[in-house]
C-alpha positions as CSV (number, residue, x, y, z in Angstrom):
1,X,-96.7,29.0,87.8
2,X,-93.6,31.0,88.5
3,X,-91.5,32.3,85.7
4,X,-89.8,29.6,83.2
5,X,-85.9,29.8,83.6
6,X,-83.7,27.6,80.9
7,X,-80.7,27.9,83.1
8,X,-79.0,25.1,82.0
9,X,-79.5,26.2,78.2
10,X,-78.0,29.8,79.0
11,X,-75.1,28.0,80.4
12,X,-74.7,25.7,77.3
13,X,-75.0,28.5,75.2
14,X,-71.6,28.8,72.8
15,X,-71.2,25.3,73.1
16,X,-71.3,22.4,71.1
17,X,-74.1,21.1,73.1
18,X,-76.4,23.9,73.3
19,X,-79.0,22.4,71.1
20,X,-79.2,19.2,72.7
21,X,-79.2,21.1,76.2
22,X,-82.3,22.7,75.1
23,X,-84.1,20.2,73.6
24,X,-83.6,18.4,76.9
25,X,-84.9,21.2,78.9
26,X,-87.8,22.0,77.0
27,X,-88.5,18.2,77.2
28,X,-88.2,18.7,80.8
29,X,-90.7,21.3,81.3
30,X,-93.6,20.6,83.4
31,X,-97.0,20.2,81.8
32,X,-98.7,23.4,80.8
33,X,-95.8,25.2,80.3
34,X,-95.3,25.3,76.4
35,X,-98.1,27.3,75.3
36,X,-99.2,24.3,72.9
37,X,-103.3,25.2,73.2
38,X,-102.3,27.9,70.9
39,X,-101.3,25.6,68.4
40,X,-104.4,23.6,67.9
41,X,-107.6,24.2,65.4
42,X,-110.2,21.9,66.9
43,X,-110.5,22.6,70.6
44,X,-109.2,19.3,71.9
45,X,-107.3,18.5,74.9
46,X,-103.5,18.9,74.7
47,X,-101.6,15.5,75.4
48,X,-98.3,17.1,76.4
49,X,-96.9,13.4,77.8
50,X,-95.0,12.6,74.4
51,X,-93.9,15.8,73.5
52,X,-90.7,15.8,70.8
53,X,-88.7,18.7,70.1
54,X,-86.1,19.7,67.5
55,X,-84.0,22.8,67.5
56,X,-84.2,24.5,64.0
57,X,-81.9,27.5,64.1
58,X,-80.8,29.9,66.9
59,X,-79.9,33.7,66.4
60,X,-77.5,35.5,68.9
61,X,-79.3,39.0,69.9
62,X,-77.7,41.4,71.9
63,X,-79.5,40.7,74.9
64,X,-81.3,37.2,74.3
65,X,-80.8,33.9,72.8
66,X,-84.0,33.3,70.3
67,X,-84.1,29.7,68.9
68,X,-86.7,28.4,67.0
69,X,-87.6,24.8,68.0
70,X,-90.1,22.4,66.1
71,X,-92.5,20.6,68.6
72,X,-94.8,17.5,67.8
73,X,-97.1,16.6,70.2
74,X,-100.9,15.2,70.2
75,X,-104.3,16.7,70.7
76,X,-106.9,14.6,71.9
77,X,-110.3,15.5,70.0
78,X,-113.7,14.7,71.0
79,X,-115.3,13.0,68.1
80,X,-118.6,14.0,66.9
81,X,-120.6,11.5,64.6
82,X,-117.9,8.5,64.4
83,X,-118.5,7.0,68.0
84,X,-118.1,7.7,71.5
85,X,-113.8,7.6,71.4
86,X,-112.1,10.4,71.4
87,X,-109.4,10.7,68.8
88,X,-106.0,11.5,68.9
89,X,-104.6,13.9,66.4
90,X,-100.6,14.8,65.8
91,X,-99.7,18.2,65.8
92,X,-97.0,20.1,64.7
93,X,-95.7,23.9,65.3
94,X,-93.0,25.9,65.8
95,X,-92.2,27.9,68.9
96,X,-89.8,30.8,69.4
97,X,-87.9,30.3,72.3
98,X,-86.6,33.6,73.9
99,X,-83.8,33.3,76.6
100,X,-82.7,36.6,78.5
101,X,-79.0,36.0,78.8
102,X,-78.6,37.9,81.8
103,X,-81.3,36.1,84.0
104,X,-82.4,32.8,81.8
105,X,-86.0,34.1,82.2
106,X,-87.9,32.5,78.9
107,X,-90.6,33.3,76.3
108,X,-92.5,31.2,74.3
109,X,-94.5,32.1,71.0
110,X,-96.1,30.0,69.1
111,X,-96.0,29.6,65.4
112,X,-98.5,27.3,63.8
113,X,-97.9,25.2,60.7
């Protein structure tokens, strides 16, 4: 998988549509791009087919746009002693999204809660 670039979000920077554009681009990312595996504690599988995102705040750094985004997703946990069915568990984390202002190259860093 190559470098993730959130070009639409960079183009929408300093407009009233930035937060919705960023949210939309995050929701449109291919499976596995967001590092959601770093937000789980139970060793389950990540179901990122129904991710929800909310832009919480944004900081304008000299070289980058840094947004904190709340992410809801599901972790599928194998059950131990309570039957054979895997158990879905709702998970929340916050991800710092850092977009380079020149290239739109984007980094993601998870903050668990």
